[in-house]
C-alpha positions as CSV (number, residue, x, y, z in Angstrom):
1,M,159.4,-106.4,127.5
2,T,160.1,-103.4,125.4
3,A,158.2,-103.2,121.6
4,P,160.4,-104.1,118.6
5,P,160.6,-101.6,116.2
6,V,157.9,-102.7,112.8
7,L,159.0,-102.4,109.4
8,F,156.2,-101.7,107.9
9,R,155.9,-103.7,103.7
10,C,153.4,-101.9,101.7
11,S,153.4,-103.3,98.5
12,P,150.6,-104.9,97.7
13,R,152.3,-107.1,95.6
14,Q,154.9,-109.7,97.5
15,G,158.7,-109.9,96.3
16,G,158.9,-106.9,94.6
17,N,161.6,-104.1,94.4
18,S,160.2,-102.2,97.9
19,D,159.9,-105.6,99.7
20,M,163.5,-106.1,98.7
21,A,164.3,-102.6,100.2
22,A,162.5,-103.2,103.5
23,R,164.9,-106.8,103.5
24,M,168.1,-104.6,103.4
25,F,166.8,-102.2,105.8
26,L,166.9,-105.3,108.2
27,A,169.1,-106.7,107.2
28,G,171.6,-103.6,108.5
29,L,169.3,-103.4,111.4
30,R,170.3,-107.2,112.4
31,Q,174.1,-106.2,111.6
32,A,174.0,-104.0,113.8
33,G,172.4,-106.2,116.3
34,G,169.0,-105.9,116.4
35,D,166.2,-106.7,115.1
36,A,162.2,-105.9,114.2
37,R,159.1,-107.0,113.8
38,E,157.8,-107.3,109.6
39,V,154.0,-106.6,108.5
40,R,153.2,-106.9,105.5
41,L,150.5,-104.6,105.0
42,A,148.7,-106.9,102.3
43,D,147.7,-109.8,104.8
44,Y,145.6,-107.4,106.9
45,A,142.3,-106.5,106.4
46,I,141.6,-103.1,106.4
47,E,138.5,-101.3,105.5
48,P,138.2,-98.1,104.1
49,C,136.8,-94.5,106.2
50,L,133.4,-94.5,106.1
51,G,133.6,-90.6,106.7
52,C,130.8,-90.7,109.2
53,G,132.5,-88.7,111.8
54,A,131.6,-91.0,115.0
55,C,135.1,-91.1,116.0
56,R,134.8,-86.9,116.5
57,R,131.7,-87.6,118.5
58,S,132.2,-90.5,120.4
59,P,133.7,-90.1,124.1
60,G,136.3,-92.1,123.6
61,R,136.7,-91.1,119.9
62,R,135.9,-94.8,118.7
63,C,136.1,-96.0,115.1
64,V,133.3,-97.5,114.4
65,L,134.7,-100.3,112.0
66,A,137.0,-100.6,114.9
67,D,136.0,-104.4,115.6
68,R,135.1,-105.6,111.9
69,D,139.1,-105.3,110.6
70,Q,142.7,-105.2,111.6
71,A,143.5,-101.7,111.8
72,E,143.5,-100.9,115.2
73,E,145.9,-104.1,115.8
74,L,148.0,-102.2,113.4
75,F,147.9,-98.7,115.0
76,G,148.8,-100.4,118.3
77,L,152.0,-101.4,117.0
78,L,152.3,-97.8,115.9
79,L,151.5,-96.9,119.3
80,A,154.4,-99.2,120.4
81,A,157.5,-99.1,118.6
82,P,160.2,-97.2,119.0
83,F,160.7,-96.3,115.5
84,V,159.1,-97.7,112.7
85,L,159.4,-98.2,108.5
86,F,157.5,-97.9,105.5
87,A,159.0,-98.8,102.2
88,S,156.1,-98.3,99.8
89,P,155.9,-98.4,95.9
90,I,154.5,-95.3,94.0
91,Y,151.7,-95.7,92.1
92,F,150.3,-92.8,89.9
93,Y,152.5,-90.4,91.8
94,H,151.0,-91.7,95.4
95,L,150.5,-94.6,98.0
96,P,149.4,-97.9,96.9
97,A,145.4,-98.5,98.3
98,H,145.6,-100.6,100.7
99,F,148.0,-98.5,102.3
100,K,146.3,-95.1,101.9
101,A,143.0,-97.0,103.4
102,F,144.8,-97.5,106.6
103,I,146.2,-94.5,106.5
104,D,142.8,-92.8,106.1
105,R,141.3,-95.3,109.0
106,S,143.7,-92.7,111.7
107,Q,141.3,-90.3,111.8
108,S,139.9,-91.1,115.3
109,Y,143.9,-90.7,116.7
110,Y,143.7,-87.4,114.9
111,E,140.3,-87.0,116.8
112,K,142.0,-88.3,120.0
113,G,145.2,-85.8,119.9
114,M,142.5,-82.6,118.8
115,A,141.0,-83.7,121.9
116,L,144.5,-83.8,124.0
117,D,143.5,-87.7,125.1
118,P,146.4,-88.8,127.3
119,S,146.8,-91.5,125.0
120,I,148.0,-89.3,122.5
121,T,149.9,-86.5,124.3
122,G,151.5,-89.3,126.2
123,L,153.5,-90.3,123.8
124,P,157.3,-90.0,123.2
125,R,158.4,-88.5,120.1
126,R,159.7,-91.0,117.6
127,T,161.4,-91.2,114.3
128,A,159.8,-92.9,111.3
129,H,161.8,-94.2,108.2
130,V,160.4,-94.3,105.0
131,I,161.7,-95.9,101.8
132,L,159.6,-95.1,98.2
133,V,160.2,-96.9,95.0
134,A,159.2,-95.7,92.2
135,G,159.5,-97.2,88.1
136,R,159.2,-94.1,86.6
137,P,162.8,-92.7,86.2
138,T,161.9,-89.4,86.4
139,G,159.5,-86.4,87.9
140,E,160.1,-83.9,89.6
141,R,157.6,-84.0,92.3
142,L,157.5,-88.3,92.0
143,F,157.4,-88.2,95.5
144,E,156.1,-85.4,97.1
145,G,152.7,-86.1,97.6
146,S,153.2,-89.3,99.0
147,L,155.8,-87.5,101.8
148,L,153.5,-84.8,103.0
149,T,150.9,-87.8,103.5
150,L,153.2,-89.6,105.4
151,K,154.0,-86.7,107.5
152,Y,150.6,-85.9,108.6
153,F,149.5,-89.3,108.9
154,L,152.7,-89.9,111.2
155,V,152.7,-87.0,113.7
156,N,149.0,-87.9,115.1
157,F,151.3,-90.7,116.8
158,K,154.2,-88.7,117.6
159,Y,156.5,-89.7,114.6
160,A,158.8,-87.7,112.8
161,L,159.9,-88.3,109.3
162,S,163.5,-88.6,108.9
163,E,165.4,-87.7,105.3
164,P,163.4,-90.1,103.1
165,L,164.9,-92.9,100.9
166,T,163.1,-92.3,97.3
167,L,164.8,-95.0,94.2
168,R,163.9,-94.2,90.9
169,G,163.7,-96.6,87.8
170,K,163.7,-99.9,89.4
171,D,160.7,-101.3,87.6
172,G,161.5,-104.7,87.0
173,P,161.8,-107.4,89.8
174,D,166.0,-108.0,90.0
175,D,166.3,-103.6,89.6
176,L,167.2,-103.3,93.1
177,A,169.1,-106.4,93.9
178,A,171.3,-105.5,90.8
179,D,171.9,-101.9,92.2
180,E,174.7,-102.5,95.1
181,A,175.2,-99.1,95.8
182,A,171.0,-98.7,96.7
183,C,171.9,-101.8,99.2
184,A,174.3,-100.7,100.6
185,L,172.8,-97.5,101.6
186,L,169.7,-99.3,102.6
187,R,171.6,-101.7,105.0
188,E,173.4,-98.8,106.4
189,S,170.4,-97.1,107.2
190,G,168.6,-99.9,108.8
191,A,172.6,-100.4,111.3
192,A,171.6,-96.1,111.7
193,A,167.8,-96.6,112.6
194,W,169.2,-99.2,115.3
195,R,172.4,-97.3,116.6
196,S,169.6,-93.8,116.9
197,L,168.3,-96.4,120.0
198,D,171.4,-95.7,121.6
199,H,172.7,-99.1,121.1
200,P,176.3,-100.3,120.9
201,A,177.5,-100.9,117.2
C-alpha cells in the first residue's frame, strides 16, 4: 500500500490558527478525493540534538538518541510520504522549539546523504508544502529565517518547497476562521496538492 501524504501540525498549542490552517488544507485535499495522515508534533517525544558527531563517525550514520525517543518514527513518515505539509506558527521570527528540535535531529540524514547512502540517494524528488502563521501583522523578514531552515532541512529527504502560504496578523484564536478568503486559499491548496499526484479531480 502506498504511504499517504503527511500533514505535520507543529504548534505546541492545540487548536490554534496553524492547526486551523492544516485542517483547511486537509479539507480541500479530501474534497478533491484524497486523504492524509495528521501528525501533531507536540504528541511525540523528541530529544534535542547533542551535537556529538556520532552520526558522522558511525558506519550507519545512526543517531545515538534513535532508541530514546520518537524522532526516527517521524523521519520514517518523511521518507515514505508522496508529499508533506508543515503548518506552524511563528515565534520570535522563527519556528517553535519542539519543531526546531525535530529539524536539528535530522543531522544523521544529512550525514547519510553526504555519504551517498542509497536510502537517501534513492529517494524520489517530492514536494513539501508549508503554511506559516504569524500573530504579528508586519515585519519585512518575518518568515525568512523559518523558510531557509525548512528548505535545507527538507532537501535532506529530497523535498523541494512549494510556494509557501504565509499568513500575518492571525493572533486571536478565531482570526483565521473569520478570514474566509484565507480559508478558501488553504482549501484550494490542499486540493491542488492532491491533484498534483495525478489523481483525478
